[in-house]
Phi, psi and omega in degrees: 000138180284171179293327177293320178295319178295322178295315178298322179296315182294314180295320178297319177295320179298314181294314183292309182293319179298315179295320180290325176295317178296318181297311185278350178288328179221063189296309185294313178297328179290320178293324182278344183277192179294150186286352183294318181292318178299318179296316180297320179295316181291323177293321178295317178295321179294320177297321176296319179294323177296319178294321177296316179296320180291335178292327182262004188299317185267356180286132176076010179269146177296145184291345180278351175283150182299332181265357179281163179268111183280339179220157180296147181294146178290146179297144181291132180265352180071041179304134184301324179294322179291318179295317179296318179297318179292325177294320178295315179297317178297319177296320178293321179296317179292321179296322178296314180295318178296319178296319178294323177292325179289328183278347184293147183288000000 
């Protein structure tokens, strides 16, 4: 798995597990409350599942398929823009989970 795939896997796990923990921590009040919080939790969990699926998309695929890896991935050079972008995405993912936990009844 490439570093981008590992990053998508970690962020997807954070979003999915975080949303499900918030949902199951106060299940009955969330079900009885307004539907906006339930919708936000389910959309967050779905986004996490999509990221998890995209992390595993190219693993085990034949290299002649358009989505397969025809050559081994280049080693990560640690480009500052890539590191900054991943830090921003990780911060936003954590902020979403914290906001959802703060909004629960």
